[in-house]
N, C-alpha and C positions, 0 to 999 in steps of 0.2 A: 414883594419885590414886584415893580412894574416893568413896561414891556422891553424899556432901555437898558433895564438892568438885565433882564433876562437874554436880550439881544448880545448884549456886552457878554456874559457869561458864555453862551452857546458859542460867541467868537472864539473866545479864548480854549474852549475845549475843541472846537475843530481844528485848530492847530495840533492838538496832542493825537486826533483821529486822522490826520494827514499824516503823522509820525508812523503810526500803526498801518496806513494804508500802504505807505512805502516800505515797510517790513514785510507784510505779507505779499504784497508784488515780488517782493526779493525772494520771499520763500517759494512762490511758485515757478518763479523762474529756477532755482537750484533744484526743485523737487522733480522738474520735467526734464531737466538735464540731466540727472543722476538716473531717471528711469528710462531716458532716450526717446520717449513718448507723453503726450497729456495724460496723467492718470487722473483719478477723480481726487485726490489730493490737491493735485495742481488747480483742476477747474476750481473745486471751492476755494482755494486760496485767491486765486484768481478773480471770483464774484466778489470777495469779502473786500480785495483791494480795491476795485471798481467801487464799490458802496462807500467805503470810508473816505477815498480820495473828492468822491461827489461831494459827501459833507461837506470836507475841507473847502473845498472849490465854492458852495453856497452861499456862504455868507461874503465872499470875496468878488461878487459877479461887476459891483458898480468899479471895483479898486481894477480889476483885469480889463473892465471897458477902457478906465482912463488909462493905464498904462498901454495898452494896444494902440491908443490914438495919441502917444505922446510922440514928439519928435525922435527920443532916444528910441521907441519902438519902432517908426519908421525906419529909423537907420538898420536897426536890427531886422527888419524886413528885407531889407538889401544886403545886410550878409547871409541870411538865411537863403534868400534866393540865390546867391553866388555859390554856396556852401552845396545845394541841392545841384546844381547846374555842375559842379566838379564832382560831386558824387555820380550823378547821370554820367557824364564822361567816363569815369573808372569803370564802371558797372558795363557800358558799351562795348569799351576796350576790353574788359574782361570776357565777355560772349563773344565778341571777335577773334580772341584769340584763343578761346577754348575753342571755337570750332574750326580754325585755320592756325592751329599751334605752329610757332617753328621755335628750335631750339639752336643756342650758340655755345660750343662746348670749346672752351678756352683752356680746360685742364691739359697738362703736359701729356699725360699719358691715355687723351681721348676718352675718359673714362663716362662720360655720357654720350658715346656715339656709338654705334652700332658697327661692327667691324664689317670689314669689306666682305667676306664670305658669310656672314649673316643676312648683309643686303641682297647676295646673289641668291641666298637659298630662299628670302620672302618674295620676291619677284619672280619666281618660278611658279609660287602658289597661285592657281587661278580657280581654285573651290573653295567655299567657305570653311573656315577653320575655326573651332571654337576654342579658346584658352579658359579655364576655369581655374583660378588659384583658389585653394582653399587654406588661406593663411590668417591664424589669428590675429588679434593687433598685436604688433610689435614694432617699435622704431628699426629694427634690422632689417625685418620684410619689408618695410616701406620701400627700400631700395628695388627688392625684386620687383614690386608691385610697377616703381616706374620705371623698370626695365621691359616687362611687359608692355606696357603702355608705349613703347617706343615701335615695339613690335608691331600694334593695333595702327600708329599712325604711320605705319611703314607701308601699309595695305591695305585698300577697302576689304578685302576677305577674310580679316583675321579681326575675331572679336573679343574682348577678355572682360569675364566676369571675375570679381572678388566675394568671395563666401567666405564668412566667419564661423569657424565648423564650431567653434563655442558656442556663438551664440544661437547660431543656425543650424544647430546638431541635426535636427528632421533632413535637412538639404544634405548635408555631407553623410548621414547613413544610406540616403536615397540614392546617392552618387555611389557607394562602395566604399568609401574613403573609412578605413580604421586608423590609419597614422599621418600626422601632418607637421610640419607644412608639406604640400605637394600640388604640382601644377599638371593638370590634365588636357592633353592635346586630344581633341576630335576630329576629326573627317569623315560624316557620314557615318559607317559602322566601324571604321578603324578609331582606335583610342592607344593615346601612349602617357604613361605617365613618367615623371621624374621628380625624385627628391632633392635634386639639386636646384640651387638657386643661381646659378651662372650663366651669363650668356652661353658657354659652352655647352650647358645640360640644356638650356632651352631650345636653342639650334639644334643640337645634336637630335633632340622629341622631335621637332618639327621635319627635319629631314628624312626620319622614320617614318613619319607619319605618308610625307608627299612623295616619298621614293621607298614603297615597300620591296624592292628589288635588292637583295641582298648578295655582292659579287666576295669569293674568295680570295683574299691573300695569304700563301703558303710560305711560312719559312723553312727554309733548307735546313736540315738538322743532321748530325751525326759526325760534325767536324768541328767541333768545339767554337761553335758560330757563336753570335750575340744570341740570348735567350731571351723570346718577346713575352717570357713568363717569366724572366729573372727579375727579382725585385731591388738587386743589388745595384753598385754605383754602375758598373758595366753593363747590365742587363739593358734590355729595349723594353721594358713592360710599358712606360710611358709612351712611347710609340705605338705598340699593339694597343692601348686603349685609344690613344687618338684615332687610328685608324677605324676603331669599333664606333665610336661619335661619328665619326662619317660613313656610319653604316656598313662596313663591311664586317665579315665574316674574318678573323683570322685563327688561322692552324698550323700546325706544323707538316713537313713534308721530309719521309726519308725514302728515298731512291734505292735501299738496300731491298727492301722487301718488294717495292712495286715496279720497279726497272722503267717507268715511265711515269712523265708528270701527269696528276691527276686532271681530267678533262673539265673539269669546274674551277680550273684555276683561271682568274682573271689576271694575276701576277703573283710571278714567282722571287722570292726576296734572297739573296746571295748577303749576309751578313757578316762580312769578315772571317770565312772559315780558316782556320787555326793548321787544320791537317788538311793533307793533301785528297783532293776526291777521288774516287775511283773511276776507272776508264768508261764504266757504262753510265756512271753519274753524268758525267762529261757529254756523254753522248747522248744520254735522254736531255738534256738541256738545251744542249745546239740544236736537236730535232725540234724541242718544242720552239726554242726562238725562231728558227728558220721557217716553221711552219704556222707563224701567224700569235706566237704569243709574246708575252709580256716580261721580262728580267730585270730587275733591280740588283746591280753589283755595287756594296759596299766593302771597300780594299783599305788595309791601312798598311803602313810601312812595314819590311820585313813580314807580310803577309805570304799567303801562298800565290805565288806568280803561275801556277799551272791554270789559274782562273783565264789566264790567257788563250787557251786551248777552248774553253766556253765561246768567248768573243774572237773568234777565229772568222774571218771572213766580215767583219762588222767595223773594218777602218779605226780600230782603236785598241789600245793595249796598254798594260798598266807597268809604269817602270818601278824599278829597284830604287827607289831614292827617299828623299826627305823634304821638302817643300821648306824653302828660308826666304822671306820675303822683308828686307829692313825697311820698306819703305810705309808697309802694311801690317801691324802686329800689335799684338797686346803688351805693352811692356810687363814684367822685365824678361817675358819667356817669348824667345823668337820663334819657337813651335807653336804660337796661337797667332794664325794668321787671319787677315780679314781680307777674303777674296774680294774683287770688283764683279758684282752681276753683268751678265752680258746680255742687253735688253735684246726684245725680238722673239724670245720663245716663249710660252707660255706658263714655263716653269719658274724662268729666272725673271720674268717681268712683274712677278708679282710675288717676289720676295720682299721681307722688310730691310729697312734699309742697312742693320748690320747683321752678317752672319758668319761665325766665327768660327773656323776650322781647328783641330788640336791634332799636331803629328801628321800630317796629310802628305801623300805620295801624289806625284802629277800623272797625267796620262799621255800618251802618244797617240797622237791625232791625226790621220793622211790627210795630206792637203790636197790629193786627188782621189776621192772616195768614188766608187763606180755611182752610175747612173741610179740604179733603183735605191740608193741610202742618200737619207737627209741626212747631216752630221753638223748639230749644233753646240757649241761650247754654250756652257751655262754661267760657270765660274773661270775667272783668271786671275792669275796674279798680275801684278806691276813688271815692269822689264827688267827691276833691279832686282828681281827675285831669281833663285836659282834653285834645282836640286840636287840637293847632297849625297853624292853615290857611298861616300865612307860611312857607313851605318855600323861599324866595330867603334871608332874614334872619330866621331862628326867633331868636325871644326866649323865655327862660323865664319866662315871665308869663303870665297866663289875660287874654286880652282879649275880654269881654263884646261879644256880638254879631256878633263873626268867629270865635272859636272855639268846638268843640264842648265842651259842659260834661260832667263826667263826673257816675255811673260811664258807663263805656263798654265795649261789647261787644268784642273783639276775636279771638273763635273761638265759632263755632256751628254745628251740626247742623241739618239737616232734612232731613227724610223724607215722601215721599208715603202717605196713608193712605186707607181707603175714607171719601168722607163719609158723615156721620151723617143718614140719611133723617127727612126732617120726618115731622110724623104729629099728628094732630087730637088736642087735650086730651081727658083721661080715656079715650082707647083705648090698647091694649095697642103695645108698638111692632114695626114688623113684623119678622117671621123673618128672620135673617142668611140668603144663599143658602149652601147645604152644599156642601162643596169635595168633587167626586167622586174616589175613591180611582184611585190611578194618574195623575191629572191635577196637574201641578205648578200651583200658584197663580199667578198674575201678578204679577211681578216689580214692584216700586215701587222709585222711584226714590229713591236718596240722596244730598246733597249735605253736603261740610263745607267752610268756608270760613274759612282762618287768614290775620289780618292781618300776619303777618312770615313770612321767609324765612329771615333769617340765624339763627334759634334751631336750624335743622336742617342748619347748613352743616358741613363739616368742621371748621373751624377751632373753631366755638363748641363742638362735639360733644365735640372732645377735651378741653375747659376743663369742659364740663357734660354728662356724658353721660347722664343722666337726662332731659334735652331730648327724647331720642328716643322715650320712649314718648307724647308727644303725636300725634306723625306716626305711630308705627306703630299705636299706638291708633283713631287716626281710619281708617288703611287697612282694619284689621281689622273694624269696625264698617260700615265702607262695601262692606267684600266679603260681609256675613252673617257673618264668624267673629267672633260675638262671644265665643266659647267663650277665645279666643286673647288677649282683652282683659286686660290686667294690669301690675303693676310688674315690669319685666324687671331680670335678674341684671345688675350691673355690673362691671366690673374688679376684683380685691381690692384693688390699688394704689391705686384711684382711691376719694377721699372727701372732694367738694368742701363745702364750706361757704358757703355763700351768705347775707350779712345785709342785711336792707333798711336802712333809713334810723334807722328806730328803735330797732332791735338794734345798730347801730351806735354808736348813741349811748351805749345803755346799757353796752355793752361798753366802750367808751371812757371813760364819768366814772367805772365800778366801777374799773377797771383803772389810771388815769392818775390819778383825784381819790380816790374812796373810803379804795383801801389803803393808798396813801401816809400819807393823813391820818390813817387810824386807827392805823398805827405810830407817827405822831408824837404823836398823843395818848397812847398807850401809853407811849411814852418819855417823856412829860410827868409823867404819873401814879406810874410808878416813881421819877425823879428828886424828885419833891416828895415820896413816903414816905421816900427816903433820906437827904434832905438834912439 
């Protein structure tokens, strides 16, 4: 066999070597991907692929030279150069986007935007907080990782690290992790863990870490009130759990044995008592409020009106009626009203668009309160509403002279303040007394009265969780934790749509009347043109 035949044979065999080289290269990539690193097998396959592909290219050097110098190759160079430029621009844009990331959330429920409360809590972080998420690889957990990433992007003081406890078992054991998934929040020596993966869980852990002081909220007990430990439809366990997420300690208060409100009470809640308070209980609550305490009164129609004895001297009293508002209610039940928030107060200004009350009673508010009281309505009805006083056989119609004419107040906030001293005209006002350093100013009493209790019960909150903001914002204001007043995150799978009467009418006529009639007319026009 001469040299020409040998070259021809090697040329044909090199094609087979090229195929084997390509297979070796694919095998090397698969081996490295499966192991997650370059293994010895992958390295051997890479070297074998390089040798085989070199054998394939060796007898084709001249062909490659001619191909690269051809007109088609020169056109290919342009395409390659253009492709490289486009890829380079995309890489640059990706690098810039990762460094200066911004997101646009166009979902109706704002599922990919941190809630107002979370943003406020993050803005108060002024020390390094490290969040370590021990999450195994899972598509569901990817959402939690993305959520923690939004926390880190919101503040330069927050860093997030994700550790797979399955592949990095040593790191998980060193951190003391025995069960997962879990997120660990650390601030110096302080540490908080949460097994929950929602925004509510993460924000609660961050809040407990950055605000270690826990204030106490007491629920009065002994009069068939709404139970903060009750998980039934009428219980208030959802409210209690929400308060704990806000870093409060929730306990019950019995004045029968103590005869006075606990000294560590930040807020006392009267959640719709159904039996009368004893005289000494009324006295204890009134002394607590007048002495700078904070009281939340939640009352239902046909409830105990002796609560007015507790409210005496605070320019507000509970009426014995049932609020009906034909202009803003949830059909078909006229007892489900949608009051209008009165903006200008921290509580009502931070409420969601829709707060629904169920069987509410109205409040009588003094038009000319004392100078030492600041009275601010929170929720009002329209002027078409009225307070039905005939509760034995209520008729859904207004009776002049008997019922209370709207607009009606159904929620109010009142706080004590220093009286404005009088001074003679033409003279400068007196200089206020300076506050001495190290001396805490005298605490002023605060009061919130809500004319409904059902709106915050477990059964109602399961249908409309945004109602929770009204009661929790009220507690935050009463406890002088105004920085926590905000709109909270709701579960991602809950997107309630509440329509009042006018909105329901518009939707009905548009979908049932306007659209079918428009389609019918369009059909008539087409038929007329084609006849």
